[in-house]
N, C-alpha and C positions, 0 to 999 in steps of 0.2 A: 605550541602550535604544531600541527601535524606537518610532515614533509611529504605527504601523499601528493602525487601528481594531479594537476587540475586540468580538466577539459571543459569546454563550453557545452552545456546540454542544449539540445534543440528546444526552442520555445515557441509555443503557439498561443496567441492571445485572442480571445473571442470577446465580443461585445457583451454577451449575456452568459449566464450560467448554463442555460439549456444549450446554447450554441457550443459552448466549451465541451459539454458532455457528448454532443453529437460529433464534434471534431475528433475527440479522443477515441470514441467508439469506431469511427470510420477507419482510423489508423490501426487500431488494435485488430479489427476484423481483417484488414488487408494483410497484416503481419501473420495472422492465423492462417489465412488461405495460402499464403506463400509457404509457410512451414509445413502445412498439411500436404501440400503438393510435393514436398521433398522428403517427408518422413512419416512413419506410421502413426505416431502419437505426438501430441503437444501437451506439455505439462506447464500449468499456469498457477500462479499464486495471486489471490485477490485480497484487497483490503476491504474491511467492513466498516463503513462510516457514511453518514449522510452526505458527505462531500462526494461520494462515489455514485450516488443514486441516479443522477441524470445520465452519466456514462453507462452504467449497467443497464438502464432502461433502453437506451439506444442500442447497446451491444446485443441485447436479447432480441431486438427486432431486425438485426442484420441478417440478410439472406445468404445462402450458399456457403455457410460454415458447417462443416461436418462435426458437430459437437460430440458425436458418439466416439470420436477419436481424441477428445480433449479430457485430460485428467486434471481436476481442480483441487487446489489447496487454499487455505486462508492463513493469514500471517500472525494472528494473535487471538487470545481469548482470555476472558476474566476467569479467575479462580474463585470458587465459593458460591457460584450461582447454581440454582437447580438446573437440571439438564434441559428443560424446555422453557426456561425463562426467556421472555421476549427480548431482554437486554443482551442476551448472549450473541456474540458476533456470528457464530455458526447459524443460529436461528435467523438473524437478520439477513445474512447472505443467502440462505436457503429461500427465504421469502422473496427477496428482491431479485435473485438471479438463478441460483442453482436449481430451483424448482421450475424455472421457465424455459430452460433449454435441456435437450436430452444428452447430458454429459455422460461420457464413458464411466467416470467415477468422480465423486466429490468426497475428499478425505477431510473430515472435520476434526479440529483440535478439541481435546477435552473428553475423550472417551474413557480414559483411565482415571480412577478416583485419586490415585497417588500422583502428584504433580511431576515428580522425578521420573517415574515410570512412563508417564505420558510424554515427557520431553524426549525420552529415549525412543519411544514408539514412533513419534512423529519425525524425529531425526532420521530413523531408519527408512521411513516411507519417502522422505525427501531425497535421501541418498541413493535410491534405487536407479535413478537416471537423472540427467541434467534437467534443470528448470529452464524452460524456453522464454517465458514471458512473466513479468510481474506487473500487476496493476496496483498502484499504491497512491497514497496521499502524503501530506506533510501536516503534522500537528501544529497547533497554535504555539507550542513551545519548541517547535522545530523537530519533534520526534519523528522517527520512522518506525512503523509498527509501534510496539511499546518500549522502544529504546529511547528513554528520556534523558535530557541533559540533567546534571552534568556527568551522569554515571554511564552513559552509553559508551560502548567499547567498539571503536571502528576497526579494531584488529582482533575481535573475539575469536577464540579457537573453537567455540561451540557453535552449533547450528540452531539450537532451540534452548531457551533457558527460562527460568522463573525470575520475575522482576517485581520490585515494589514500585508502585506508580507514584509519581510526584504530584503535588497539590494542583499545579496548573493543568496537568494532563487530566486529573480527575474532575476538575472544575469544567473543563471543556466538554466532558460527557453530560454534565448538567446543562450547559449552555446550548448544546446540540439537542436538548430535550430527550436524551436517552435515559436519564434518571431524573427523579423529582428533586432530590436534594443531594448535597455532597456526601452526607452520611450513608446514602444508599449505594454509592459507587464502591465497588470492591477495591481493596488496597493492593492486591497482588494480581498478577496475570502471567500467562505463559506467552512467549513471543519468539518469532524467528529473529535471529541476530542480524546486525547490519551486514557482515560479510556473507551470510547466507542469502540475503536479499540481493546483494550486489553480484552474486555469483551467477545470476540469471543472464541469458543472452541479451535480453532487451527489456527496458523499463519504460512504463508509461505512467507518468505521475500527474494526477488530476487534483488541482488545488484551487477551489473557488472561494470567494468571500473576503470581505475587508478584514475580518479577524485574522486571516492568514498572511496579510501583506507583509508584516514585519518579519515573519518567519521565512517567507519567500525571499525577501531582501537579504537576510542573513545567509540563507542557503546559497544564493547566487554570488554574493559579493563579500561575505565575511570569511574569516579564517576557516579552513577545513579542520574540524575537530569536534569534540564531544559537547562543546557549548551549544552547538547547533548540529545535531546528528544528521539532518537532511543535507548539510553541506557535503557529505560523503557522496551524494549523487554526482558531484562534479568529477569524481574519479572514475565514473563509468562511461565507456565510449559510445554506448547506444541508449541514452536516456533522453526522453522528451518530456518537457514540462508543459502542461496545459493549464492556462490561467484564464480568468475572466477579468473584466476591467477593474473590478473591486480588489482582486488579489494581486494584480500586476504592480510591481514597484513603479514609482513615478518616472524613474530614469529609463524604463523600458518604453519605447514607442510602440505603436501598433505593428510596425514592421519589426519582427523579432530578429535578434542577432543571428548571424550565420552559424550553422552547426559546425562543431569541431570535426 
């Protein structure tokens, strides 16, 4: 078990998935406006997954956000897919969000054919300045980005790395209708590490659906460690978890616990 310090994340529970997405987008937009009022640029990392669709749709509709001063990244990408394959996370994010707002820049992972060179390139881009905001989810197996149990490293010294995807993670991609069969899902990916994600100033974690309830339960109440990588969210002082009624553990009432 890890000895990492635990804090209580903020928790917002909505009755429906759509309401959850709107609630998260409202808070993310408010954080963006606040930071843009105090600094020239805001640097954000986005997850690419169906779980984020409602939030991204609502965020794209938010008014009075100067997207021209927002620099966007995403947190993981499959290896071995063609550059314009619809299953690629960069393609998904571009369709669902990056193409809908006038971003200052959108840095996609996977531009170099050699995975190690691409990891180094993306590491350098991320390291140019602090990351202000990360919009992420939690996998069915408790993963953050493509940091799967039990090999996720909560103390990784790297910022970006190549990983082999576990079977549960790959099956989730089929269940989410991103791929037709398990054999179609790539076996390897490039991902931001957990320390890289947690180094951001503020985290907004959007997790809808009954399939995620057990992972949310473990993230909030289980040991902090690699068995449930998302448990590391409890070590971050400014993380808010957005749930719907299906993903919220039964022990959570509609009134969320007080923030740490």
